[in-house]
DRENKOLSE-926237 format. One record per residue (C-alpha): x, y, z; residue number from 0. Coordinates in Angstrom, 3 decimals. Layout:
<recs>
<rec <X; Y; Z>; NUM>
...
</recs>
This chain:
<recs>
<rec <-43.957; -33.705; 39.551>; 0>
<rec <-44.152; -36.104; 42.463>; 1>
<rec <-40.507; -36.827; 44.244>; 2>
<rec <-39.648; -40.093; 42.327>; 3>
<rec <-37.888; -40.924; 45.677>; 4>
<rec <-40.195; -40.648; 48.000>; 5>
<rec <-40.533; -44.062; 49.977>; 6>
<rec <-44.118; -43.912; 51.173>; 7>
<rec <-47.621; -42.843; 50.195>; 8>
<rec <-50.844; -42.003; 52.195>; 9>
<rec <-54.023; -41.167; 49.815>; 10>
<rec <-55.532; -39.148; 52.401>; 11>
<rec <-54.208; -37.731; 55.738>; 12>
<rec <-56.930; -39.084; 57.591>; 13>
<rec <-55.913; -42.753; 56.583>; 14>
<rec <-54.466; -44.877; 59.090>; 15>
<rec <-52.026; -46.578; 56.852>; 16>
<rec <-49.448; -45.655; 53.993>; 17>
<rec <-48.322; -47.620; 50.836>; 18>
<rec <-44.297; -48.327; 51.029>; 19>
<rec <-43.181; -47.731; 47.307>; 20>
<rec <-39.635; -49.444; 48.461>; 21>
<rec <-38.558; -51.651; 50.424>; 22>
<rec <-38.784; -50.379; 54.048>; 23>
<rec <-36.383; -51.757; 56.816>; 24>
<rec <-37.435; -51.866; 60.582>; 25>
<rec <-36.009; -48.672; 62.331>; 26>
<rec <-35.943; -46.659; 59.114>; 27>
<rec <-37.850; -43.234; 59.517>; 28>
<rec <-39.874; -42.808; 56.494>; 29>
<rec <-41.739; -39.263; 56.210>; 30>
<rec <-45.275; -38.737; 56.397>; 31>
<rec <-46.791; -35.627; 55.355>; 32>
<rec <-45.670; -33.343; 58.026>; 33>
<rec <-43.878; -36.120; 60.524>; 34>
<rec <-42.072; -38.969; 59.884>; 35>
<rec <-42.865; -42.943; 61.517>; 36>
<rec <-40.500; -45.031; 62.539>; 37>
<rec <-40.793; -48.615; 60.612>; 38>
<rec <-41.054; -51.648; 63.095>; 39>
<rec <-41.433; -54.298; 60.528>; 40>
<rec <-39.808; -54.756; 57.419>; 41>
<rec <-42.786; -53.562; 54.570>; 42>
<rec <-42.410; -55.032; 51.039>; 43>
<rec <-43.338; -52.492; 48.246>; 44>
<rec <-47.153; -52.242; 48.070>; 45>
<rec <-47.892; -53.100; 51.579>; 46>
<rec <-49.119; -50.837; 54.386>; 47>
<rec <-47.699; -50.175; 57.559>; 48>
<rec <-49.219; -47.948; 60.560>; 49>
<rec <-49.190; -44.331; 60.313>; 50>
<rec <-50.392; -44.076; 64.281>; 51>
<rec <-51.559; -46.898; 66.824>; 52>
<rec <-54.628; -48.635; 65.845>; 53>
<rec <-56.680; -50.470; 68.938>; 54>
<rec <-58.014; -53.700; 68.124>; 55>
<rec <-61.500; -53.811; 67.131>; 56>
<rec <-61.874; -50.381; 65.144>; 57>
<rec <-62.049; -49.625; 61.547>; 58>
<rec <-58.345; -49.802; 59.416>; 59>
<rec <-59.067; -46.896; 56.960>; 60>
<rec <-57.206; -46.184; 53.100>; 61>
<rec <-58.798; -44.619; 50.621>; 62>
<rec <-60.351; -42.690; 52.819>; 63>
<rec <-63.056; -44.980; 53.908>; 64>
<rec <-63.101; -48.639; 55.911>; 65>
<rec <-60.944; -51.355; 54.717>; 66>
<rec <-61.420; -53.780; 57.214>; 67>
<rec <-61.291; -54.177; 60.957>; 68>
<rec <-57.848; -54.831; 63.243>; 69>
<rec <-58.049; -58.047; 64.919>; 70>
<rec <-55.370; -56.786; 67.590>; 71>
<rec <-53.311; -53.765; 68.466>; 72>
<rec <-51.464; -52.317; 65.568>; 73>
<rec <-48.453; -49.927; 66.796>; 74>
<rec <-47.360; -46.938; 64.582>; 75>
<rec <-44.934; -48.266; 61.900>; 76>
<rec <-46.073; -51.868; 62.371>; 77>
<rec <-47.231; -53.502; 58.965>; 78>
<rec <-50.975; -53.973; 58.270>; 79>
<rec <-51.968; -56.807; 56.567>; 80>
<rec <-53.991; -59.921; 56.847>; 81>
<rec <-52.299; -60.775; 59.983>; 82>
<rec <-53.718; -58.576; 61.899>; 83>
<rec <-56.587; -56.915; 59.745>; 84>
<rec <-60.148; -58.834; 58.385>; 85>
<rec <-62.999; -58.083; 56.320>; 86>
<rec <-65.938; -56.265; 58.202>; 87>
<rec <-68.236; -57.689; 55.024>; 88>
<rec <-70.969; -59.892; 55.603>; 89>
<rec <-73.796; -60.366; 53.692>; 90>
<rec <-77.133; -57.917; 51.607>; 91>
<rec <-77.654; -54.768; 52.755>; 92>
<rec <-80.392; -51.789; 52.362>; 93>
<rec <-79.443; -48.844; 51.112>; 94>
<rec <-80.705; -45.350; 51.360>; 95>
<rec <-81.157; -43.369; 48.010>; 96>
<rec <-79.654; -40.004; 48.168>; 97>
<rec <-80.257; -37.637; 44.753>; 98>
<rec <-77.088; -37.066; 43.394>; 99>
<rec <-76.515; -33.380; 43.251>; 100>
<rec <-75.771; -31.815; 39.431>; 101>
<rec <-72.476; -30.915; 40.382>; 102>
<rec <-70.870; -33.705; 42.671>; 103>
<rec <-68.819; -35.573; 40.674>; 104>
<rec <-67.956; -34.242; 36.782>; 105>
<rec <-64.439; -33.453; 36.176>; 106>
<rec <-63.903; -30.648; 33.924>; 107>
<rec <-64.361; -31.223; 29.918>; 108>
<rec <-62.024; -30.130; 27.123>; 109>
<rec <-60.878; -30.712; 23.393>; 110>
<rec <-60.525; -34.368; 23.181>; 111>
<rec <-58.287; -36.822; 20.360>; 112>
<rec <-60.292; -38.835; 17.258>; 113>
<rec <-59.395; -41.570; 16.167>; 114>
<rec <-59.476; -43.774; 12.425>; 115>
<rec <-62.938; -45.972; 13.046>; 116>
<rec <-65.277; -48.146; 11.427>; 117>
<rec <-68.683; -46.227; 11.203>; 118>
<rec <-71.423; -48.890; 11.444>; 119>
<rec <-74.534; -48.390; 10.260>; 120>
<rec <-76.390; -48.813; 13.467>; 121>
<rec <-74.381; -45.662; 14.492>; 122>
<rec <-71.512; -47.633; 16.391>; 123>
<rec <-68.078; -47.517; 15.442>; 124>
<rec <-65.955; -49.861; 15.399>; 125>
<rec <-61.775; -50.108; 15.696>; 126>
<rec <-61.243; -53.451; 13.935>; 127>
<rec <-62.906; -54.985; 10.817>; 128>
<rec <-62.962; -58.747; 11.761>; 129>
<rec <-64.858; -61.973; 11.269>; 130>
<rec <-65.444; -63.845; 14.252>; 131>
<rec <-66.657; -67.280; 13.888>; 132>
<rec <-68.626; -68.438; 16.898>; 133>
<rec <-69.766; -71.463; 17.411>; 134>
<rec <-73.039; -72.535; 19.430>; 135>
<rec <-72.293; -75.047; 21.297>; 136>
<rec <-68.514; -76.928; 22.132>; 137>
<rec <-68.876; -79.806; 19.608>; 138>
<rec <-68.045; -77.824; 17.051>; 139>
<rec <-65.287; -75.359; 18.298>; 140>
<rec <-62.470; -77.153; 16.703>; 141>
<rec <-64.487; -76.658; 12.952>; 142>
<rec <-64.540; -73.048; 14.158>; 143>
<rec <-61.222; -72.663; 14.958>; 144>
<rec <-60.273; -74.908; 11.183>; 145>
<rec <-62.198; -72.238; 9.673>; 146>
<rec <-60.439; -69.576; 11.256>; 147>
<rec <-56.928; -70.729; 9.691>; 148>
<rec <-58.232; -70.960; 5.976>; 149>
<rec <-59.508; -67.572; 6.237>; 150>
<rec <-56.538; -66.192; 7.440>; 151>
<rec <-55.915; -65.918; 3.379>; 152>
<rec <-58.700; -63.300; 3.702>; 153>
<rec <-57.059; -60.632; 5.663>; 154>
<rec <-56.370; -57.829; 3.953>; 155>
<rec <-57.244; -54.243; 3.011>; 156>
<rec <-60.543; -54.905; 4.018>; 157>
<rec <-60.630; -57.161; 6.424>; 158>
<rec <-58.579; -56.976; 9.833>; 159>
<rec <-58.558; -60.649; 11.033>; 160>
<rec <-60.430; -63.416; 11.171>; 161>
<rec <-60.916; -65.417; 14.304>; 162>
<rec <-62.391; -68.391; 16.109>; 163>
<rec <-63.723; -68.108; 19.920>; 164>
<rec <-64.289; -71.468; 21.073>; 165>
<rec <-66.267; -73.059; 24.457>; 166>
<rec <-67.591; -75.790; 26.022>; 167>
<rec <-71.217; -74.731; 26.360>; 168>
<rec <-74.339; -74.698; 24.515>; 169>
<rec <-75.023; -78.172; 25.050>; 170>
<rec <-76.424; -79.883; 28.340>; 171>
<rec <-77.586; -76.511; 29.987>; 172>
<rec <-80.838; -75.741; 31.096>; 173>
<rec <-83.138; -72.535; 31.793>; 174>
<rec <-81.315; -69.123; 32.706>; 175>
<rec <-77.782; -70.855; 32.400>; 176>
<rec <-78.592; -71.517; 29.036>; 177>
<rec <-80.324; -68.323; 28.225>; 178>
<rec <-77.179; -66.722; 29.032>; 179>
<rec <-75.069; -68.606; 26.975>; 180>
<rec <-77.177; -67.555; 24.298>; 181>
<rec <-77.564; -64.360; 25.308>; 182>
<rec <-73.534; -63.753; 25.243>; 183>
<rec <-73.328; -65.052; 21.864>; 184>
<rec <-75.976; -63.185; 20.504>; 185>
<rec <-74.065; -59.891; 21.997>; 186>
<rec <-70.882; -60.592; 20.670>; 187>
<rec <-72.328; -61.362; 16.996>; 188>
<rec <-73.419; -57.677; 17.269>; 189>
<rec <-70.191; -56.040; 18.730>; 190>
<rec <-68.635; -53.270; 16.441>; 191>
<rec <-65.197; -54.549; 16.021>; 192>
<rec <-67.041; -57.395; 14.119>; 193>
<rec <-67.468; -56.412; 10.436>; 194>
<rec <-68.374; -60.141; 9.612>; 195>
<rec <-70.032; -62.982; 11.736>; 196>
<rec <-70.339; -66.691; 11.147>; 197>
<rec <-72.200; -68.521; 13.652>; 198>
<rec <-71.560; -72.351; 13.304>; 199>
<rec <-73.780; -74.956; 14.845>; 200>
<rec <-73.971; -78.474; 15.681>; 201>
<rec <-78.182; -79.017; 14.569>; 202>
<rec <-78.791; -81.415; 17.916>; 203>
<rec <-77.428; -78.602; 20.484>; 204>
<rec <-79.873; -77.085; 23.196>; 205>
<rec <-78.348; -74.041; 21.896>; 206>
<rec <-79.911; -73.534; 18.782>; 207>
<rec <-79.147; -71.500; 16.007>; 208>
<rec <-82.568; -69.952; 15.576>; 209>
<rec <-82.163; -69.293; 19.610>; 210>
<rec <-79.203; -66.914; 18.745>; 211>
<rec <-80.721; -65.270; 15.367>; 212>
<rec <-83.568; -64.428; 17.230>; 213>
<rec <-81.617; -61.914; 19.349>; 214>
<rec <-79.812; -60.408; 16.854>; 215>
<rec <-81.850; -57.659; 15.550>; 216>
<rec <-82.782; -57.822; 11.004>; 217>
<rec <-80.747; -55.109; 10.494>; 218>
<rec <-77.114; -56.452; 12.291>; 219>
<rec <-78.133; -59.793; 10.581>; 220>
<rec <-76.930; -58.830; 6.822>; 221>
<rec <-73.326; -59.078; 8.338>; 222>
<rec <-74.309; -62.384; 9.793>; 223>
<rec <-74.101; -66.329; 8.387>; 224>
<rec <-74.646; -69.223; 9.673>; 225>
<rec <-73.668; -73.221; 9.331>; 226>
<rec <-75.472; -76.392; 10.602>; 227>
<rec <-72.754; -78.784; 10.160>; 228>
<rec <-75.282; -81.771; 10.742>; 229>
<rec <-77.777; -80.613; 7.614>; 230>
<rec <-74.367; -79.916; 5.367>; 231>
<rec <-72.441; -82.722; 3.627>; 232>
<rec <-69.277; -80.895; 3.695>; 233>
<rec <-69.713; -78.140; 6.645>; 234>
<rec <-66.141; -76.946; 6.400>; 235>
<rec <-66.546; -76.179; 2.395>; 236>
<rec <-69.910; -74.633; 3.440>; 237>
<rec <-68.028; -72.753; 5.991>; 238>
<rec <-65.165; -71.159; 3.589>; 239>
<rec <-68.318; -70.230; 1.186>; 240>
<rec <-69.942; -68.334; 4.140>; 241>
<rec <-66.768; -66.660; 5.221>; 242>
<rec <-65.955; -65.277; 1.929>; 243>
<rec <-69.212; -63.676; 1.294>; 244>
<rec <-68.591; -62.474; 4.273>; 245>
<rec <-65.333; -60.818; 3.181>; 246>
<rec <-66.976; -59.349; 0.295>; 247>
<rec <-69.544; -57.770; 2.264>; 248>
<rec <-66.711; -56.212; 4.060>; 249>
<rec <-65.013; -54.794; 0.930>; 250>
<rec <-66.863; -51.140; 1.424>; 251>
<rec <-65.741; -50.588; 5.142>; 252>
<rec <-63.040; -48.393; 5.401>; 253>
<rec <-61.230; -46.754; 8.202>; 254>
<rec <-62.479; -43.158; 8.479>; 255>
<rec <-62.001; -40.179; 11.331>; 256>
<rec <-64.565; -40.261; 14.263>; 257>
<rec <-64.386; -38.742; 17.330>; 258>
<rec <-63.836; -39.741; 20.852>; 259>
<rec <-67.429; -39.941; 21.625>; 260>
<rec <-67.528; -42.882; 19.183>; 261>
<rec <-65.383; -45.074; 21.613>; 262>
<rec <-67.124; -47.688; 24.031>; 263>
<rec <-64.925; -48.573; 26.274>; 264>
<rec <-64.330; -51.429; 29.289>; 265>
<rec <-62.592; -51.262; 32.081>; 266>
<rec <-61.718; -54.434; 34.013>; 267>
<rec <-58.813; -55.036; 36.674>; 268>
<rec <-56.804; -58.681; 37.080>; 269>
<rec <-53.502; -59.729; 39.121>; 270>
<rec <-54.148; -56.605; 41.495>; 271>
<rec <-51.602; -55.402; 43.688>; 272>
<rec <-51.529; -52.670; 46.655>; 273>
<rec <-50.052; -49.846; 43.647>; 274>
<rec <-53.270; -50.941; 41.863>; 275>
<rec <-55.822; -48.375; 43.684>; 276>
<rec <-52.892; -45.591; 43.834>; 277>
<rec <-51.953; -45.815; 40.074>; 278>
<rec <-53.293; -47.751; 37.243>; 279>
<rec <-57.453; -47.952; 38.112>; 280>
<rec <-57.230; -43.762; 39.238>; 281>
<rec <-55.836; -43.415; 35.684>; 282>
<rec <-58.225; -45.489; 33.733>; 283>
<rec <-60.871; -43.177; 35.520>; 284>
<rec <-59.086; -40.400; 33.979>; 285>
<rec <-59.690; -42.121; 30.572>; 286>
<rec <-63.279; -43.242; 31.797>; 287>
<rec <-64.262; -39.797; 32.191>; 288>
<rec <-62.739; -38.295; 29.065>; 289>
<rec <-64.362; -40.411; 26.849>; 290>
<rec <-67.948; -40.163; 28.809>; 291>
<rec <-67.365; -36.650; 28.811>; 292>
<rec <-66.520; -36.991; 24.731>; 293>
<rec <-70.111; -38.461; 24.773>; 294>
<rec <-68.998; -41.942; 24.310>; 295>
<rec <-69.451; -45.089; 26.621>; 296>
<rec <-67.515; -46.489; 29.620>; 297>
<rec <-68.250; -49.803; 31.042>; 298>
<rec <-67.438; -51.374; 34.258>; 299>
<rec <-68.105; -54.557; 35.550>; 300>
<rec <-67.227; -57.623; 38.435>; 301>
<rec <-69.314; -56.812; 40.524>; 302>
<rec <-68.102; -59.148; 43.727>; 303>
<rec <-65.042; -56.436; 43.493>; 304>
<rec <-67.672; -53.536; 44.112>; 305>
<rec <-68.668; -55.018; 47.324>; 306>
<rec <-67.196; -52.728; 50.480>; 307>
<rec <-67.237; -49.784; 47.387>; 308>
<rec <-70.324; -50.237; 46.035>; 309>
<rec <-71.780; -46.873; 47.777>; 310>
<rec <-69.238; -44.710; 46.231>; 311>
<rec <-71.456; -45.650; 42.396>; 312>
<rec <-74.549; -45.758; 44.480>; 313>
<rec <-73.697; -42.036; 45.151>; 314>
<rec <-73.291; -41.381; 41.273>; 315>
<rec <-76.381; -43.227; 40.133>; 316>
<rec <-77.829; -40.776; 37.628>; 317>
<rec <-81.520; -41.598; 39.417>; 318>
<rec <-83.336; -43.343; 41.326>; 319>
<rec <-84.115; -46.345; 39.115>; 320>
<rec <-80.659; -46.544; 38.505>; 321>
<rec <-80.218; -46.612; 42.377>; 322>
<rec <-82.586; -49.243; 42.736>; 323>
<rec <-81.193; -51.230; 39.751>; 324>
<rec <-77.443; -51.720; 40.744>; 325>
<rec <-78.589; -52.262; 44.670>; 326>
<rec <-80.460; -55.044; 43.637>; 327>
<rec <-77.605; -56.024; 41.191>; 328>
<rec <-75.304; -56.415; 44.488>; 329>
<rec <-77.381; -57.942; 46.683>; 330>
<rec <-77.968; -60.525; 43.736>; 331>
<rec <-74.565; -61.302; 43.433>; 332>
<rec <-73.753; -61.723; 47.211>; 333>
<rec <-76.869; -63.609; 47.716>; 334>
<rec <-75.285; -65.800; 44.696>; 335>
<rec <-72.237; -66.502; 46.948>; 336>
<rec <-74.365; -66.939; 50.166>; 337>
<rec <-76.863; -69.686; 48.414>; 338>
<rec <-73.043; -71.650; 47.488>; 339>
<rec <-72.290; -71.378; 51.075>; 340>
<rec <-69.571; -68.841; 50.319>; 341>
<rec <-68.871; -66.070; 52.164>; 342>
<rec <-69.157; -62.599; 49.974>; 343>
<rec <-65.679; -62.006; 51.495>; 344>
<rec <-64.008; -64.690; 49.409>; 345>
<rec <-61.490; -62.350; 48.083>; 346>
<rec <-59.217; -60.920; 47.525>; 347>
<rec <-56.579; -64.046; 45.639>; 348>
<rec <-53.200; -65.191; 46.657>; 349>
<rec <-51.438; -63.741; 44.132>; 350>
<rec <-53.409; -59.830; 45.306>; 351>
<rec <-52.771; -60.654; 49.334>; 352>
<rec <-48.823; -61.216; 48.035>; 353>
<rec <-49.250; -57.615; 46.264>; 354>
<rec <-50.310; -56.055; 49.316>; 355>
<rec <-53.893; -56.281; 49.218>; 356>
<rec <-55.739; -57.564; 52.552>; 357>
<rec <-59.331; -57.661; 52.061>; 358>
<rec <-61.957; -57.503; 49.830>; 359>
<rec <-63.084; -53.975; 50.983>; 360>
<rec <-59.210; -52.290; 50.059>; 361>
<rec <-59.484; -54.389; 46.918>; 362>
<rec <-62.558; -52.864; 45.628>; 363>
<rec <-62.013; -49.507; 46.829>; 364>
<rec <-59.527; -49.501; 44.518>; 365>
<rec <-60.979; -51.148; 41.818>; 366>
<rec <-63.894; -49.166; 41.458>; 367>
<rec <-62.182; -46.309; 40.855>; 368>
<rec <-61.720; -47.939; 37.200>; 369>
<rec <-65.019; -45.718; 36.817>; 370>
<rec <-63.389; -42.319; 37.119>; 371>
<rec <-65.848; -39.751; 38.159>; 372>
<rec <-68.884; -40.366; 35.677>; 373>
<rec <-72.392; -40.281; 37.103>; 374>
<rec <-73.571; -44.257; 36.337>; 375>
<rec <-76.964; -44.005; 33.961>; 376>
<rec <-77.346; -47.370; 33.453>; 377>
<rec <-77.128; -51.227; 34.888>; 378>
<rec <-77.501; -54.043; 32.794>; 379>
<rec <-77.688; -57.582; 33.047>; 380>
<rec <-74.934; -60.332; 32.128>; 381>
<rec <-75.197; -60.795; 27.963>; 382>
<rec <-76.911; -57.179; 27.563>; 383>
<rec <-75.469; -54.483; 25.715>; 384>
<rec <-74.618; -50.880; 26.914>; 385>
<rec <-77.064; -48.727; 24.800>; 386>
<rec <-76.740; -44.698; 27.036>; 387>
<rec <-73.597; -42.915; 26.795>; 388>
<rec <-72.084; -42.772; 30.475>; 389>
<rec <-70.997; -44.773; 32.777>; 390>
<rec <-72.632; -48.278; 32.545>; 391>
<rec <-72.105; -51.135; 35.423>; 392>
<rec <-72.433; -54.566; 34.031>; 393>
<rec <-72.982; -57.607; 35.700>; 394>
<rec <-70.242; -60.284; 35.751>; 395>
<rec <-68.115; -61.704; 38.198>; 396>
<rec <-64.484; -60.787; 38.701>; 397>
<rec <-62.941; -64.078; 36.665>; 398>
<rec <-60.843; -62.265; 33.987>; 399>
<rec <-61.667; -64.631; 30.997>; 400>
<rec <-65.687; -64.144; 32.053>; 401>
<rec <-65.627; -60.475; 32.947>; 402>
<rec <-63.503; -59.909; 29.802>; 403>
<rec <-65.746; -61.846; 27.513>; 404>
<rec <-69.001; -60.439; 28.890>; 405>
<rec <-67.803; -56.649; 28.298>; 406>
<rec <-66.813; -57.519; 24.786>; 407>
<rec <-70.833; -58.907; 24.385>; 408>
<rec <-71.579; -55.379; 26.303>; 409>
<rec <-70.111; -54.142; 23.250>; 410>
<rec <-67.282; -52.127; 24.123>; 411>
<rec <-64.169; -51.905; 20.805>; 412>
<rec <-61.498; -51.468; 23.462>; 413>
<rec <-60.611; -52.870; 26.998>; 414>
<rec <-58.195; -51.185; 29.204>; 415>
<rec <-57.214; -53.979; 31.930>; 416>
<rec <-54.827; -52.869; 35.017>; 417>
<rec <-53.046; -55.636; 36.631>; 418>
<rec <-50.120; -55.467; 39.265>; 419>
<rec <-49.081; -59.368; 38.773>; 420>
<rec <-49.435; -59.320; 35.417>; 421>
<rec <-51.180; -61.545; 32.430>; 422>
<rec <-51.391; -62.726; 28.834>; 423>
<rec <-54.786; -62.372; 28.969>; 424>
<rec <-57.065; -61.392; 25.646>; 425>
<rec <-60.674; -61.268; 24.890>; 426>
<rec <-62.461; -60.674; 21.431>; 427>
<rec <-61.461; -56.979; 21.900>; 428>
<rec <-57.962; -55.107; 21.859>; 429>
<rec <-57.189; -55.847; 25.352>; 430>
<rec <-55.445; -53.156; 26.793>; 431>
<rec <-52.611; -54.392; 29.657>; 432>
<rec <-52.192; -51.166; 32.440>; 433>
<rec <-49.313; -52.083; 34.731>; 434>
<rec <-49.666; -50.934; 37.970>; 435>
<rec <-45.769; -50.626; 38.428>; 436>
<rec <-43.044; -49.902; 36.503>; 437>
<rec <-41.116; -53.383; 37.597>; 438>
<rec <-43.932; -55.134; 36.062>; 439>
<rec <-43.871; -53.094; 32.747>; 440>
<rec <-40.007; -53.490; 32.659>; 441>
<rec <-39.981; -57.337; 33.168>; 442>
<rec <-42.991; -58.250; 31.000>; 443>
<rec <-42.640; -55.954; 28.174>; 444>
<rec <-44.410; -58.145; 25.763>; 445>
<rec <-47.483; -58.149; 27.763>; 446>
<rec <-47.919; -54.627; 28.979>; 447>
<rec <-49.119; -52.142; 26.645>; 448>
<rec <-48.532; -48.770; 29.284>; 449>
<rec <-47.254; -48.341; 32.295>; 450>
<rec <-49.004; -46.691; 35.120>; 451>
<rec <-45.622; -46.222; 37.583>; 452>
<rec <-45.449; -43.353; 35.384>; 453>
<rec <-48.072; -41.424; 37.707>; 454>
<rec <-45.652; -41.385; 40.223>; 455>
<rec <-42.987; -40.073; 38.495>; 456>
<rec <-44.458; -37.525; 36.216>; 457>
<rec <-47.797; -37.236; 37.643>; 458>
<rec <-51.566; -38.188; 37.003>; 459>
<rec <-52.264; -35.259; 34.257>; 460>
<rec <-49.350; -35.990; 32.361>; 461>
<rec <-49.946; -40.067; 32.714>; 462>
<rec <-54.021; -39.441; 30.921>; 463>
<rec <-52.184; -37.908; 28.608>; 464>
<rec <-49.749; -40.359; 27.445>; 465>
<rec <-51.888; -43.116; 28.091>; 466>
<rec <-54.666; -41.358; 25.847>; 467>
<rec <-52.399; -41.066; 22.896>; 468>
<rec <-51.526; -44.811; 22.903>; 469>
<rec <-55.513; -45.494; 23.034>; 470>
<rec <-56.243; -43.762; 20.106>; 471>
<rec <-53.129; -45.296; 18.228>; 472>
<rec <-54.908; -48.753; 19.224>; 473>
<rec <-57.862; -47.829; 18.170>; 474>
<rec <-56.901; -46.493; 15.142>; 475>
<rec <-55.253; -49.827; 14.523>; 476>
<rec <-52.179; -50.146; 16.203>; 477>
<rec <-52.371; -53.697; 17.428>; 478>
<rec <-52.295; -54.304; 21.294>; 479>
<rec <-50.152; -56.564; 23.095>; 480>
<rec <-53.173; -59.284; 23.378>; 481>
<rec <-53.146; -58.678; 19.411>; 482>
<rec <-49.450; -59.003; 18.603>; 483>
<rec <-49.532; -62.221; 20.764>; 484>
<rec <-52.607; -63.803; 19.604>; 485>
<rec <-54.069; -64.392; 22.926>; 486>
<rec <-57.717; -64.227; 22.090>; 487>
<rec <-60.484; -66.213; 23.690>; 488>
<rec <-63.577; -65.614; 25.416>; 489>
<rec <-65.128; -67.321; 28.822>; 490>
<rec <-68.934; -68.298; 29.436>; 491>
<rec <-70.218; -67.525; 32.759>; 492>
<rec <-71.618; -71.273; 33.756>; 493>
<rec <-74.205; -70.506; 36.666>; 494>
<rec <-76.627; -73.894; 36.337>; 495>
<rec <-77.001; -77.744; 36.313>; 496>
<rec <-75.105; -80.016; 33.714>; 497>
<rec <-77.070; -82.766; 32.290>; 498>
</recs>
């Protein structure tokens, strides 16, 4: 068991920095491996200090990889942060494919617990049996919310909830931008947690109901109802009738025992701090490995928060086709930044920096750990649904609302969301918040589902076992914090001209 009184951690003995786990004062001696470092500057928890002299212009290493370049000489024991380190990221890159060795990255498996879920006709498994109300256009978003409030009376033995997901889009959009809105709504309508779906349209919008329905397979449409408000004398009455019909269909749905292979897991971080890459993210990676090794799916997104660490994922590509797709998506996203006149390194956020993250490379090296060590089996575009068992990379930005929505649209039934700063945000599916530090877990118990600070006190194995137990409980029906707080919303990625 790690020493709970340890003052600082160095990920690898060849790293140039260590991370303070408690406030450190000038003159304080801190043990790093088999030696001691004299602290020069005041170091806040989560912030870094040099474990040896770092010359100006040299790479600064953490996580066994460069996190940036020193802009000046940094002496041993000095604070290492944005005042003396800058990013080395520039733009698009060429990547060379090297076939992944068969035994390179897989962790040993083992018996894994199952959960009580809803088996769907298409072979997927839901962890909720809810009615989702999706507006095709923002003009009828409030109508959907009114219907959801009325639909609360339908909640009972077979309907776990009725929820409306308002958004401002679906009209005044063109081309690829409109296609993205259509795709995200059509994919949300197919999420296994939605036992019934009501899609509400206006009638004159660009995002026509028929466009959405065309992207939903015929076998899934039995659980989908639509209302065109302009075609109804009383659109609210038509919506109520549709909800009642869906509830009748869902009366046949019951929870039953399923294996962990039935879980579709999304992994996401938001409000990260320097502890995220030491505790919460690698802990989530352990769960992703457990799910994929059991035969389930894990989906990793936030492409801009892979910049500087994409090589770690590329090295795990199942084959060259997957490798080429990932390089395409990464470079395409970099080009998206550059075409808008923004540097690809326009990250971390002010909150990240305050928490000790210095550069995007450092943030990315911590963030990609959420994907565990599994092979990357697929790379999918925004609005598409994950279909392969194993680890899938999903195209989406880092924005919390947009990326969690993209995960739900990709078919994940539960999202693990690591955070060092805290957030109440929830998506259409249970969105479990994993605190990177115990102080946050204590301060915001209404937001946080699991304290990954346990990694430092009890070890990674014990923390992973405890988190998996909690996941099984939530998958079997126990509400996550975002559900108890009624924190459910969607965000759609707006990428084009508004008419």
